N, C-alpha and C positions, 0 to 999 in steps of 0.2 A: 409261725403259722403251722398248722398241722399238715403232715405229708399226705394224709388221706382226704384232703380237701376236695369236695365234689365240685367246687367252683373254680374255674380257671381265672388267674389274675396275673398282673405284671407288678413286680416289686421295684419300688423306686426309693432310693435313699434321699432323705430330707436333709436340708442344711441346718436343722434345729431339732431339738427333742420335743416330742409331744407330751405335755404334762397330763392331759386327760384324753383317753381314747376317743376318737372322733369317727363317726360314720357320716359320709356325705353322699347324698342321693342323686346328684347330677341334674340333668335337664330332661326335656321331653324327647327330642330327637338326638340321635347319636349319643344316647345315654350311656354313662358308665357309673358304677358305684365305687366309692373309695373308702377304705378303712385305714386310718392312721393311728399308729401306736409306737411309742419309743422313738427311734430315729428313722422309721420307714413308713411308706404308704403302699397300700396294696390296691391296685386298680383292676376292676373287673373287665371282662370283654365288653365290646360295644353292643348295645341294644338299639337297633336301627330307629325304632319309633315305638314309644310306649302306648300308642293307640292300637298297635297290633297285639292281639291277645297272646301270641306266642312270645313276642318280645317282652310283654309285661310279665308273663309267668317266669321267664328267665330272670328278669329284674327282681321280682319278688323272691325267687330262690336265692339270689345273691344277698339280698338284704337280710333274709332270715338266717343265712349262714353267718354273716358278719355280726348280727345281733347277738349271737352266742358268745362273741368276744366281749360283751358287756360295754359297749361304747357309752360314755357319759354325755356326749353331745351329738345331736343329730342335726347336720347342716343341710339346708335345702335352698332352692331358688326362690326369688320373690314372687314369681308368677303363680297366681292362685289356681290357674287352670292346668298347670303341668301335672301329669299323673304322679310324678315323683314328689311334688309338693303336697298333693292330696294324701299320698301314702304316708308322708312324714306326719301329717296331722292325725292320721288314723292310728298311729302307734301309741301304745300306753306311755303316758308321761312319767311313770314311776322311775325315779332315779336318773332321768334323762332331761336334758335341756334342748329345746328346739331353737335353732339359730338360723334366721333367714340371711342369705348372702346375695348381694347384688351381682347380676350375671357378668357384667364386664369387669368388675373388680376381681371376680373369680378367674376370668380369662387371664388377666395380667398376673395374678398370684400363682396360677399354674405354671406359667412360663418362668417366673422368678424361682419357684421351687425346683423346677426341672434343671435350671441353670445354677443351682447352688447359692442363690442370693439369700442373704440373711435379711433381717427386718430393717431394710434401708429404703429410703425414698427413691422412686424412679418416675420417669414419665412413661405412663402406660398408654399405648395406642391400641385400642380394641375396636376392630372393624368387623362387623358381621351383619346378618340379615335382620335379626330382631332379638331384643332382650329387654325385659321390663326394668325401667329405671326407678330410682328411689323417689322420683316425683310422680310415679304411676303413669308416665308416658313411655312410648317405645323409643329406646335408644339403639345405637348401632354404629355411630361414627364418633367414637369417644376418645378424648385425650384426658387421662386421669393423672393427677399427681398423687402418688399413693405409696404405702407400704402394705404389710400384711394386715395391720390393724385398721387403718383408715384410708379413705380416698376423698379427693376433691375433684369434681367434674370441672376441670380447668378450661376445656374447650370442647366444642362439638360441632358436628355438621348442622347446617340450618334444617329446620323441620319443613316437611311437606305433607299434605293430607293424603292418606291412602284411600283413594276413592273406591268405596266398596270393601274396605278393610282387607281381608285375606284374598279377596278376588283380584285385587290389584297385583298380587304376586304372579298370578297366572295370566293376567292381562296387563303386561307392563306398559302398553300404550296409554293406560290410564295415568301412570306415573309420569310419562313423557308429557301428556296433555296438561297435567297439573303444573309442571315447570313452565311449559309454553304459555299457559293462561296467565301465570304470574308475570311473564315477560311481555306478552303481546295482547292480552285480553282476548276479545272475540275475533281478532284478526287471524289467529294462528290456523284455524281450520282451512282457510283459503290460501295458505302459503305453499301448498304443493308438497308437503312432507309425507312420505309414504306411510310411515307408521300410524299417523293419526288420520290418514285418509279413510281408514277402515272404521273409524268412529263416526257413525251416521249422525246427521243433525239432531234427530230425535234422541239418540243416546247421549249426545253431548249436552243437550238441554237438561237431562236427568243428572248427569255427572256434574254439570255446573252448579245445579241447585245443591248437590251434596257438598261440593267444594265450599260454597258460600255459607251454607248452614252448619256444616260439620257433621251432618247426619251420616252415621255409619262410615265415617272417614277419620279415624284416629290419626293424630299427627305423628310422624315418624322422622327420626334423625338418623336413619339407617344408611350406612355406606353400601350395603348389599342392594338396597332399593335404588340408590343412585346409579349403580352399575346397571341395574335393570332398565332404568329410564334412558340412560345413554345407549345401552345396547339396542333398545327398541328403535331409537332414532337412527342410529348408524346402520344397523342391520335391516331396518325397514320392516320389522316384525311387530305385530300387535299382540301376539299371544306367545306363551311359553308352555311346553309340555310338562316341565317340572321346574321347581325353584332353582334359580341361578343358571338356567339354560342359556339365556342371552348373555349373561356375564361371561360364561365359558366361551361362547361364540365370539364375543368382543375381544377376549384375550387371544384366541387363535387368529383372529383377523389382524390384530396389532402385531403379532409375532411375524407376520408375513411382510411387514414394512421393511423396505430395503433402503440403504443409504444412511447418511448421517441423521441422527435423531433430531427431529424438529423440536422447537421449544413447546412448552405446555400452553394451555389456554389461560385466560384470565380468571381470577377468583378474588374474593374479598375476605379479609379477616376483620371482623367488627368487634370492638370491645363492648361488652354488655354487662354492667354491674361487676360481678367478680369472676366473669368468665369471658371467653371469646367464642364468636360464632363464625364458622367457615361457610361463606355464602358462595355456592357454585352457580348462581344465576348467570353471571357474565360468561361462564364456560358454555352454558347451553346456548346463549346468543351466538357465541363463536362457532359452535358446532353447526347450528342452523345456517350460519353464513357460509361455512365450508361445504355443507351439503348442497346448498343452492348454487354454489360456484362449481359444483361437480368435482371437488377435490377427491383424490383417491381415498376410498373408505379405509384402507389399511393405514394411511397416514392419519386420518381423523381418529381412528381407534388408538393408534400409538400416542397421539397428542393427549388423548383423554387419560391414558395410563400415566403419562408424564405429569399431567396436572395433579393427579391424586398424590403421586410421590412428592411433588413440590409442596402440596398442602401439608403433608406429614413433616417435611423439613421445616417449612416456615413456622408452623405452630410449635414445633419442638424448640426452635431457636428462641421464640418469644417466651416459652415456658421455662427454658433453661435460664434465661436472663432474670426472670422474676423469682424463680424458686431455687436457683443455684444447684440444679440437678443436671448431671451430664449423662446419666444412664437412661436409655430408651428401650422399652420392652414392647415387642410387637406380638399381638395375638388376635385370634378371631378368624372365622372361616374365610373372610375375604383374602387373607394372606396365603391361602392355598393357590392364589394367582401368582405364579412364579415370576411373571414379567413385572408385576407391581412390586413384589417383594425385592427382587433384584435391583430395581430402580430406586426404591426407598433406601435400601442398604447402601447403595453407592453414594447417594446424596448425603446421608447421615454420617457415614464414615469420613467423607471428604470434609465435613464440617466439624470433625473432631469428637463426635459422640461415640460412646461405648454402647453397642447395640446387642440385644439378646433376642433370640428367636427360638422356636421349638425345634429340637433335634431328635428327641426320643419319641415324644408324643406328637399327635397332630395338633395344629392350631385351631381346629374346629371344636364343636361342643363336647367332643369325647374327652377333652382334657379339663373340662370345667369342674368336675367333681374333685379333682386333685386341688384345684384352687380353692374350692369351698372348704376342703379339709384343712388346707394350710391357713386360711383366714380364721377358721373356727378354733384351731389349736393355738 
């Protein structure tokens, strides 16, 4: 790369040679641009949100710089509304091939590349807030059996409707209400749970109609949204000032738990056709029971984290047996939660898995462009 480069970037050695130069355009938030050539990838600085004009101009400047290197492949996310995806389609197709890459596959590929893994199959655990799946639904609690070329969605979190779509992110009581309605139907508003007390009867009538009709309520299998729902219940908060605020609060609360670690809550793993569904509904029933028993909230938050770590272990054991794969790769923004990451690593190592995590890059969306480039190459 040229020394007079006006664009700052991080140079990463790849575990393979790139046959055709690739430019990967990343995601919408925490965006990075990645150019891969020869045995190296060059990752731009982070653009916080491409909806912001200043961030978008910086993104565009990076893309134009790397386009001078004559990439033959332009990789992009599946989501049609990402500014990075729209920009990919705006580029002249002359001598270039556009390649869509699934978001969570890219997460796992980025961690594989960072750790020097060649094209070998792994169990990829990708937990984040949102990513568009290959079935056009919102994913985010994913277990993939994959290599760089291909992936199978081998297991995933059960889906729940996002009541009001993106509005449910900043009003996580809607997410909690969706799980409680699934469990208790119309009895839950009178159960004395603080988070959902703030949903008035009139508002719940509207939300219930949305739940039953699916209007403006896309289904989501997101682990980030599961944390939001649990955080709303345990912290007793109906709203969040920013995405993942309640998840962060839930982790801080759990970290204050003293004494021997209690066991996790109940959950189910259900076989469905060629994949498994991780159903957390029993966990929510247990959380409600503990809240009504006035158990310490630090303990409830800790048990929630323990439950998610046990989900990771149990699903990985099942997939190892079926696919004869012993390597587990953890990626996605949820793993910024150190308590969860530590608990999952402890369980997986004890069960004999070889586990890979991000060490140089972040596990959040800023690493996705590297994964896109690795898959495209």
